[in-house]
C-alpha positions, 0 to 999 in steps of 0.5 A: 511405487512398482515399476510400470512393467510389473503390471498385468495387461489390460487388453483392448477389444479388437472385435467390434470394428474400427470405430469401437477399436479406436474407442477401446484404445483411447479408453485404455490409453487414458486409464494407462496414463491415469494409473500405469502400474495398474493398467501396465499397457494400452496395447491390445492382447494379441490373438496368440495370447488369447488363443493360447490362454483359452486353448484346451478348455471344454467349453461345453461344461462351462456354465459360470466363468469369472474374469478379473480385470477385463479392461476393454474386453479382448478376452471378454469378446473371445470368451463369449464366442466360445461360451455356451448359450446358457452360460454366464460370464461375470467380468469384474473391474475396479475401473468404471471407465473400463466397465462402462466401455465394456457394457456398451461395447459388448451387448450380450445377455450372458455378460454381467459387468461389475465395477468392484474388486475381485477381493469381493468376488464371493459377495459379487457371486452371491448377488447373482445367485451363484456359489461356484464357478467353472473357470476364472481368468485374471489379468490383475497385476498381482506384482503390484497388488497389496500382498494381503489383497492378492492372497485374498483374491486367490484364496476366495477364488479357490473356494469358489471354483468347483473341484474340477475348475480352472484358474488362469492368469496372464502376467508380466511378472511371476508374482502370482505363481507362489500364491497359486502353488499354495492353493492349487494342486497343479500349476502349469506355466508358459510364456507368450513372447509374441504378445506386446508386451510378452506375458507369463501364462498360468493354469491352476487346477485342483483347488486344495479345498476341493481336494480336502473335501 
């Protein structure tokens, strides 16, 4: 069993008032106690982490965005404040507790919440009549995923991204970096120490399948 600190953060929403914030914290804490290596922390993502991760995206060009491991929705809510009215955000999480909370906490017609695995992202996209994404953001714990599953997620994500698409990940460890470097022509990294817990940030662009076409 991997150490708890290896798992990526599942954020708790802070954008829907004190009652919703408390409910989000309770949901996140319950999921943490149930599966600490997958949830990693019940602390909400900080505004420093969110703003730094999402900085620099040309939101006017985003029509389809995917979120892996949205938890209770801190990043989800922040993305929706930036996303154009015509765009779609598909949030995928294996935890029904998280997806149920997300559906009730953030009623937005642009948001489509799916209980499932990011490894099935191609089928999930197809079920929504979609074949390409402009951006993908992931809080999945790549350091605790089975290596085959982790590779599948990155491979299938690279295949789904449009040629100028962007894959982003925030992690407690750096296990995702070599996977990104295998499938993307450009990988940038940073570290956000002001978050609790501190996180490694990655931005990957130029999916190699697109380069080869």
